[in-house]
C-alpha positions in Angstrom: -44.5 -1.8 2.7 -42.2 -4.7 3.7 -39.1 -4.1 5.7 -36.0 -5.3 4.0 -32.3 -5.0 4.7 -30.1 -3.2 2.2 -28.7 -6.5 0.9 -32.2 -8.0 0.6 -33.3 -4.9 -1.5 -30.3 -5.4 -3.8 -31.1 -9.1 -4.1 -34.8 -8.3 -5.0 -33.6 -5.8 -7.6 -31.3 -8.4 -9.3 -34.0 -11.1 -9.2 -36.7 -8.9 -10.7 -34.4 -7.6 -13.5 -33.2 -11.1 -14.4 -36.8 -12.3 -14.5 -37.8 -9.3 -16.7 -34.9 -9.5 -19.1 -33.0 -12.8 -19.9 -30.0 -10.8 -21.1 -29.2 -9.8 -17.5 -26.5 -11.9 -15.9 -24.4 -11.7 -12.7 -20.7 -12.6 -12.5 -18.0 -12.3 -9.9 -16.1 -14.1 -7.1 -18.3 -16.3 -5.0 -21.6 -14.9 -6.4 -23.0 -18.4 -7.2 -22.2 -21.3 -4.9 -21.5 -19.1 -1.9 -24.4 -16.8 -2.5 -22.1 -13.8 -2.6 -19.5 -12.5 -0.2 -22.2 -10.3 1.4 -25.1 -12.6 0.5 -26.5 -10.1 -2.0 -26.9 -12.9 -4.6 -28.4 -15.4 -2.1 -30.7 -17.9 -3.9 -30.0 -16.6 -7.4 -28.0 -19.6 -8.6 -30.8 -22.0 -7.7 -33.3 -19.7 -9.4 -31.5 -18.8 -12.6 -28.8 -21.4 -13.1 -25.0 -21.3 -13.7 -25.2 -19.8 -17.2 -26.6 -16.5 -15.7 -25.1 -16.6 -12.2 -21.4 -17.2 -12.8 -18.6 -17.8 -10.3 -15.4 -16.4 -11.7 -11.7 -16.9 -11.0 -10.0 -14.4 -8.7 -9.1 -12.2 -11.6 -11.0 -8.9 -11.7 -9.2 -7.9 -14.9 -10.2 -11.1 -16.6 -13.9 -11.2 -15.6 -14.3 -7.5 -16.1 -13.0 -7.7 -19.6 -15.2 -10.7 -20.3 -18.3 -8.8 -19.1 -17.5 -5.8 -21.2 -17.2 -8.0 -24.3 -20.5 -9.6 -23.4 -22.1 -6.2 -23.1 -20.8 -5.1 -26.4 -22.4 -8.2 -27.9 -25.8 -7.4 -26.5 -26.0 -8.9 -23.0 -26.5 -6.8 -19.9 -23.9 -8.0 -17.3 -23.8 -7.1 -13.7 -20.3 -7.5 -12.3 -19.8 -7.9 -8.6 -16.5 -6.9 -6.9 -16.0 -8.3 -3.5 -14.9 -4.7 -2.7 -14.5 -1.7 -4.9 -10.9 -1.5 -3.6 -10.3 -4.6 -5.8 -11.5 -2.7 -8.9 -8.2 -0.9 -8.9 -6.6 -3.9 -10.6 -9.0 -3.6 -13.5 -9.2 0.2 -13.6 -8.0 0.1 -17.2 -10.8 -2.1 -18.2 -13.5 0.1 -16.6 -12.0 3.5 -17.7 -10.4 2.7 -21.1 -12.8 0.0 -22.4 -16.2 0.2 -20.8 -16.3 4.0 -20.6 -14.8 4.7 -24.0 -16.2 2.1 -26.5 -19.3 4.0 -27.4 -17.5 7.2 -28.1 -14.6 5.6 -29.9 -16.9 3.5 -32.1 -19.0 6.5 -33.1 -22.0 5.1 -31.3 -21.9 1.7 -33.2 -21.2 -0.1 -29.9 -22.6 0.4 -26.4 -21.7 -1.1 -23.0 -24.9 -1.6 -20.9 -23.1 -2.9 -17.8 -23.2 -2.4 -14.0 -20.1 -2.7 -11.9 -21.2 -3.1 -8.2 -19.9 -4.1 -4.8 -19.0 -3.0 -1.3 -17.2 0.3 -0.7 -16.0 2.4 2.2 -14.4 2.1 5.6 -15.4 1.4 9.2 -15.1 -2.4 9.5 -11.4 -2.8 10.4 -10.3 -4.4 7.1 -7.2 -2.3 6.6 -6.1 0.4 4.3 -6.1 -1.7 1.1 -9.7 -2.9 1.6 -11.3 0.4 2.7 -11.2 2.8 -0.2 -14.2 5.0 -1.1 -13.4 5.5 -4.8 -16.6 7.2 -6.1 -14.7 10.4 -7.0 -12.1 8.5 -9.0 -14.7 7.1 -11.3 -16.8 10.2 -11.4 -13.8 11.9 -13.1 -14.5 9.7 -16.2 -17.0 11.5 -18.5 -18.9 8.4 -19.7 -19.4 6.7 -16.3 -22.5 7.0 -14.2 -21.7 6.8 -10.4 -24.4 5.8 -7.9 -24.1 5.5 -4.1 -27.4 4.6 -2.4 -27.8 5.2 1.3 -31.1 3.4 2.0 -32.6 0.1 1.0 -35.4 1.6 -1.1 -32.9 3.4 -3.2 -30.6 0.4 -3.3 -33.4 -1.5 -5.1 -34.8 1.4 -7.2 -31.4 2.6 -8.4 -30.0 -0.8 -9.1 -33.0 -1.6 -11.3 -32.5 1.7 -13.1 -28.8 1.1 -13.5 -29.4 -2.3 -15.0 -31.8 -0.8 -17.6 -29.3 2.0 -18.5 -27.5 1.7 -21.8 -24.4 3.4 -20.2 -21.8 1.8 -17.9 -22.7 2.3 -14.3 -20.5 2.2 -11.2 -22.7 1.2 -8.3 -21.0 1.5 -4.9 -22.7 0.0 -1.8 -21.5 1.1 1.6 -20.3 -2.0 3.4 -21.6 -1.0 6.7 -25.2 -0.6 5.3 -25.8 -4.2 4.2 -27.7 -5.0 7.3 -29.6 -1.7 7.6 -33.4 -2.2 7.5 -36.1 0.1 6.1 -39.3 0.0 4.1 -38.9 -1.0 0.4 -41.8 -0.8 -2.1 -42.8 -4.2 -3.6 -42.7 -4.9 -7.3 -41.8 -2.4 -9.9 -39.9 0.3 -8.0 -37.5 2.5 -10.0 -35.5 5.4 -8.7 -34.5 8.1 -11.2 -30.8 8.3 -11.8 -29.4 11.8 -11.2 -31.9 13.0 -8.6 -30.9 13.9 -5.0 -33.3 13.6 -2.1 -33.9 15.9 0.9 -33.8 13.5 3.8 -34.5 16.1 6.5 -35.9 19.6 6.2 -34.0 22.5 8.0 -33.5 26.2 8.0 -30.1 27.0 9.5 -27.7 25.1 7.4 -27.6 22.5 4.5 -25.6 19.3 4.7 -24.9 17.6 1.4 -23.8 13.9 1.8 -24.0 10.5 0.3 -23.9 6.8 1.1 -22.9 6.1 4.7 -22.1 9.7 5.4 -25.8 10.5 5.0 -26.6 8.4 8.1 -23.9 10.2 10.0 -25.3 13.6 8.9 -28.8 12.6 9.9 -27.6 11.4 13.4 -25.7 14.7 13.8 -28.8 16.7 12.8 -30.8 15.0 15.6 -28.2 15.9 18.1 -28.1 19.5 16.9 -31.9 19.7 16.9 -31.8 19.3 20.7 -29.6 22.4 20.8 -32.0 24.5 18.7 -30.1 24.1 15.4 -32.1 23.2 12.3 -30.1 21.3 9.7 -31.3 20.3 6.2 -29.8 17.0 5.0 -29.5 16.2 1.3 -28.7 12.7 0.2 -27.1 12.9 -3.3 -27.8 9.3 -4.2 -26.0 9.8 -7.5 -22.5 11.4 -7.7 -22.5 11.5 -11.5 -24.7 13.0 -12.9 -24.9 15.5 -10.0 -28.2 17.0 -9.0 -27.0 20.6 -8.5 -30.5 22.1 -8.7 -31.6 20.4 -5.4 -28.4 21.5 -3.7 -28.9 25.1 -5.0 -32.5 25.3 -3.8 -31.5 24.3 -0.3 -28.5 26.6 -0.1 -30.7 29.6 -1.2 -32.9 28.7 1.7 -30.4 28.1 4.5 -27.5 30.3 3.2 -24.9 27.9 4.7 -23.4 24.7 3.3 -21.5 21.8 4.9 -20.4 18.9 2.7 -19.9 15.6 4.4 -18.1 12.9 2.3 -16.1 9.8 3.2 -13.5 10.5 0.5 -10.1 11.8 1.3 -10.0 15.6 1.2 -7.9 16.2 -2.0 -10.1 16.4 -5.1 -13.2 14.6 -3.7 -16.6 15.1 -5.2 -17.3 17.7 -2.5 -14.7 20.0 -4.0 -16.7 20.1 -7.2 -19.9 20.9 -5.2 -18.1 23.6 -3.3 -16.8 25.1 -6.5 -20.2 25.2 -8.2 -21.9 26.7 -5.1 -19.3 29.5 -4.7 -19.5 30.3 -8.4 -23.2 30.3 -8.9 -24.6 31.1 -5.4 -21.9 33.3 -3.9 -24.3 36.1 -2.9 -26.6 33.6 -1.1 -23.8 32.4 1.2 -23.6 33.9 4.7 -20.5 31.8 5.5 -17.8 30.0 3.6 -18.6 26.5 2.3 -17.1 23.9 4.6 -16.0 20.3 3.7 -15.7 17.5 6.1 -14.0 14.4 4.8 -12.0 11.4 6.0 -8.6 12.5 7.3 -5.8 12.5 4.8 -4.2 9.3 6.0 -4.4 5.6 5.0 -7.3 3.9 6.7 -6.2 2.5 10.1 -6.8 -1.1 11.1 -7.3 -0.1 14.7 -11.1 0.4 15.3 -11.0 3.5 17.4 -8.5 5.2 15.1 -10.6 4.3 12.1 -13.7 5.8 13.5 -11.7 9.0 14.3 -10.5 9.1 10.7 -14.0 8.8 9.2 -16.4 11.8 9.3 -18.2 10.7 12.4 -21.1 12.3 14.1 -19.0 14.3 16.6 -16.9 15.8 13.8 -20.1 16.6 11.8 -21.6 18.4 14.9 -18.4 20.4 15.4 -18.3 21.4 11.7 -21.9 22.6 11.7 -21.2 24.8 14.8 -18.0 26.1 13.1 -20.0 27.2 10.0 -22.8 28.8 12.1 -20.2 30.7 14.1 
């Protein structure tokens, strides 16, 4: 299989889906002439033209509303946000229009749309550009929320998201755009709502997603040298949540650490912890532990920012705390 970067896998998914279905279009700031802020749309304007690769004004509310209307009329738009932090200015459009139209129209209208872009911290872009908002959107019943951690899933899940008849929030960790790995050629679809066991283990389960999955895997390698066997689950999809895969692992290891980049209050990990203690209480040999970003605005200072995020050192310490 060819080796692609995360951004190249996303580009391949967009290109293949636009070739397959002429209703698919991409719009957002700098997606056309500039090839995208992170070069995810590189070459697509030349290939598909300005009617399908559309540069928009700097108005997330405006072009998000335009795309929602286009979806209601039968197109399948992909909306790129330069960062998901900027989606907050059009939160009403996503939550009260895209997510509610099918229900409020009694099924007469649907909104097959994908909202996608960069998310997360770690690149010194300040507090207002470093949000990890997947839990905010997962709170909305009609939204699907996807957070791929590897290039193959970036491609497979984006293709599945574009084919979905539901509105999808697709969050791409900003630090992963240059990450390289094998990606299947051609028709490669990843099922929405299925987690993946990235590493087998017997002493403790870590449930993570997106960039936190890589930190968890790095921590597991460190712990292996100390004789500690950690199983790492990559959720891939926050909503719907694959609780069955989590449960099977917890029944095996009897201990659970949740690693998420969200802030601690009301993150998706709180929901996982609730379901595990409610349904698997007798299988636990220790309390469920959550490791999140610290409950402070994201610092601009690089060293402080890495301390705030759930870095490898904090993950290793949390595993040892659970095992103790």
